[in-house]
C-alpha positions as CSV (number, residue, x, y, z in Angstrom):
1,X,-13.7,2.3,16.1
2,X,-12.3,1.6,19.6
3,X,-11.5,-1.3,21.9
4,X,-15.1,-1.2,23.0
5,X,-16.5,-1.6,19.4
6,X,-15.8,-4.0,16.6
7,X,-17.2,-4.4,13.2
8,X,-17.2,-7.5,10.9
9,X,-17.8,-6.8,7.3
10,X,-18.1,-9.9,5.0
11,X,-15.4,-10.2,2.2
12,X,-18.2,-10.9,-0.4
13,X,-19.6,-7.3,0.3
14,X,-16.1,-5.8,-0.6
15,X,-16.5,-3.6,-3.9
16,X,-13.3,-1.9,-4.3
17,X,-10.5,0.2,-2.7
18,X,-8.5,3.3,-3.4
19,X,-5.0,4.1,-2.0
20,X,-3.8,7.7,-2.1
21,X,-0.6,9.3,-1.0
22,X,-1.3,12.2,1.4
23,X,0.9,14.5,3.5
24,X,0.3,12.2,6.6
25,X,1.4,9.1,4.7
26,X,-1.4,7.2,3.0
27,X,-5.1,7.0,2.9
28,X,-6.9,3.7,2.0
29,X,-10.6,3.9,1.2
30,X,-12.3,0.4,1.2
31,X,-15.8,0.5,-0.1
32,X,-18.2,-2.4,0.9
33,X,-22.0,-2.7,0.0
34,X,-23.0,-1.3,3.3
35,X,-20.0,0.8,4.7
36,X,-17.1,2.9,3.7
37,X,-13.9,2.3,5.7
38,X,-11.2,4.8,5.5
39,X,-7.7,4.1,7.0
40,X,-5.0,6.7,7.4
41,X,-1.4,5.7,8.1
42,X,1.6,4.2,6.4
43,X,2.3,0.8,4.7
44,X,-1.4,0.5,3.8
45,X,-0.6,-1.2,0.5
46,X,-0.1,-4.4,2.4
47,X,-3.7,-4.0,3.9
48,X,-5.0,-3.3,0.4
49,X,-3.5,-6.5,-0.9
50,X,-4.8,-8.5,2.0
51,X,-8.3,-7.1,1.2
52,X,-8.0,-8.1,-2.5
53,X,-7.0,-11.6,-1.5
54,X,-9.7,-11.9,1.1
55,X,-7.0,-12.6,3.7
56,X,-7.3,-9.6,6.1
57,X,-8.5,-10.9,9.5
58,X,-8.2,-7.8,11.8
59,X,-7.0,-4.3,11.8
60,X,-6.8,-1.7,14.7
61,X,-5.4,1.8,15.2
62,X,-2.1,2.2,16.9
63,X,-2.3,3.8,20.2
64,X,-1.6,7.6,20.0
65,X,1.0,7.4,22.8
66,X,2.9,4.6,21.1
67,X,5.7,5.2,18.6
68,X,6.6,1.9,17.1
69,X,9.8,0.7,15.5
70,X,8.4,-1.1,12.6
71,X,10.1,-2.6,9.5
72,X,9.7,-0.8,6.1
73,X,6.4,-1.4,4.5
74,X,4.7,-2.7,7.7
75,X,1.3,-1.1,8.1
76,X,0.8,1.5,10.9
77,X,-2.9,2.6,11.1
78,X,-3.4,6.0,12.7
79,X,-7.0,6.5,12.2
80,X,-10.1,4.3,11.1
81,X,-13.3,5.9,10.0
82,X,-16.4,3.9,9.3
83,X,-19.4,5.4,7.6
84,X,-22.6,3.6,6.8
85,X,-23.5,3.8,3.0
86,X,-27.0,5.1,3.8
87,X,-25.5,8.0,5.8
88,X,-23.7,9.0,2.6
89,X,-26.9,9.5,0.5
90,X,-28.4,13.0,0.4
């Protein structure tokens, strides 16, 4: 994902999510019918809740050269990885 590429996944294709604590903060996996979206960062529970409520409108990675001052529990996304479901089948 980059400023040159956007992807819109319909909420009715959202299946489930998993949120894990990792050394770098948190990892959120959002599974859709056609794609798996993995976010790495901090404060990702708020994004998971927005997904569950079908209220998430937009996400983007934080620029690598930017060190934000964010309030506690505000999401900070360091990486977004999107994989098509058909790419996962072996």
